Each structure stands twice: as structure tokens, then as C-alpha cells.
C-alpha positions as CSV (number, residue, x, y, z in Angstrom):
1,M,-2.2,9.6,-10.9
2,Y,1.4,8.3,-9.2
3,Y,4.5,7.6,-11.6
4,V,7.4,4.9,-10.8
5,Y,10.3,6.8,-12.7
6,I,14.0,6.1,-13.5
7,L,16.4,9.0,-13.1
8,V,20.4,8.7,-14.1
9,S,23.0,10.9,-13.5
10,L,24.8,12.7,-15.6
11,K,27.9,13.1,-13.4
12,T,27.6,9.8,-11.9
13,K,25.7,7.2,-14.5
14,E,24.0,6.3,-11.7
15,L,20.9,5.1,-11.4
16,Y,17.4,5.9,-9.3
17,I,14.2,4.5,-9.2
18,G,11.8,6.0,-7.3
19,F,7.7,6.9,-7.0
20,T,5.9,10.3,-6.7
21,G,2.3,11.6,-7.2
22,N,4.1,14.5,-9.4
23,L,6.7,13.9,-11.7
24,D,7.8,17.2,-12.6
25,K,8.7,18.6,-9.3
26,R,9.9,15.1,-8.3
27,I,12.2,15.6,-11.0
28,A,13.1,19.2,-9.8
29,E,13.3,17.9,-6.1
30,H,16.6,15.4,-7.2
31,N,18.3,18.4,-9.5
32,T,18.4,21.5,-6.3
33,D,19.6,19.1,-4.0
34,K,16.4,18.4,-2.0
35,N,16.9,14.2,-1.9
36,L,19.5,12.8,0.0
37,S,19.7,10.0,-1.8
38,T,20.7,12.0,-5.2
39,K,22.3,15.5,-3.7
40,H,24.9,16.6,-5.1
41,K,25.5,14.2,-8.0
42,G,25.2,16.1,-10.7
43,T,22.2,16.5,-12.8
44,W,19.6,14.2,-13.0
45,I,17.5,13.0,-16.2
46,L,14.5,11.0,-17.0
47,V,14.9,7.9,-18.8
48,Y,12.2,5.8,-17.5
49,S,7.9,6.5,-16.2
50,E,5.2,4.1,-15.7
51,M,1.8,5.8,-14.7
52,Y,-0.8,4.0,-12.3
53,K,-3.9,5.5,-11.0
54,S,-3.2,3.2,-7.7
55,K,-0.4,4.2,-5.6
56,E,-0.3,1.2,-3.5
57,D,0.3,-0.4,-7.2
58,A,3.1,2.0,-7.8
59,K,5.0,2.0,-4.0
60,V,4.6,-2.6,-4.9
61,R,6.5,-1.8,-8.8
62,E,8.7,0.3,-7.3
63,H,10.0,-1.8,-4.5
64,R,10.5,-4.7,-7.0
65,L,12.5,-2.9,-9.4
66,K,14.6,-1.4,-6.2
67,Y,14.9,-5.3,-4.4
68,Y,14.5,-7.9,-7.1
69,G,17.5,-7.7,-9.4
70,Q,15.5,-9.8,-12.0
71,A,12.6,-7.1,-13.0
72,L,15.4,-4.3,-12.8
73,N,17.2,-5.9,-15.2
74,E,14.7,-7.3,-17.8
75,L,13.4,-2.8,-17.9
76,K,17.5,-2.1,-18.5
77,K,17.2,-4.7,-21.6
78,R,13.8,-3.0,-22.6
79,I,15.2,0.4,-22.3
80,S,18.9,-0.1,-23.1
81,G,18.5,2.6,-26.1
82,S,17.0,5.0,-23.3
83,L,20.3,4.3,-21.0
84,Q,22.8,4.8,-24.1
85,L,21.1,8.1,-24.8
86,A,21.3,9.3,-21.4
87,N,25.3,8.3,-21.6
88,L,25.7,10.3,-25.1
89,V,24.4,13.6,-23.6
90,R,27.2,13.3,-20.3
91,G,30.0,13.5,-23.3
92,R,29.1,16.5,-24.0
């Protein structure tokens, strides 16, 4: 299985979109600064994921979310509650 995921940084509130074959391992890599794109940006929490059987389907979806603003905007509307919760966790 392959996953498209969205993380939010508790430090910067920045979103990160990625895809992987091992979601737990990948999140751990983000949180231990093993990814250059997310390094030194604090703790990352998972706010959304989608599962695909096809690696190609996951790659296409990730690309659309990253490079087509409309796709990401629609998803942000669908997960607005999760994004708000991530911001509340940051405020603790």
C-alpha cells in the first residue's frame, strides 16, 4: 500500500504533502530531521492520509495536491476541523 499524507508543523503551522509506502516510518523521519524539506521545523503531526494500492496513483495524487492549488484548497475545506485541531495542539 502507498499513502499520500499531509503533515502540519506544530512550530511553524506549515503544511507538508508527501507520499510513501510506510507511513509510520516516514512520519518518524520527518520528526527526526531526516528530511531536508522539513528539517528544523519542529514536530510534525499527521492531519490527513489517503491509501492507494498503486504507487503511480499515489504519486499522481501527491503531484496534484502540490502543484494544483484547487485540489489542495478543496481538501483543506474538507479537513478544516483537523487543521484547526492541529493549531490548538500547538497552543498548549
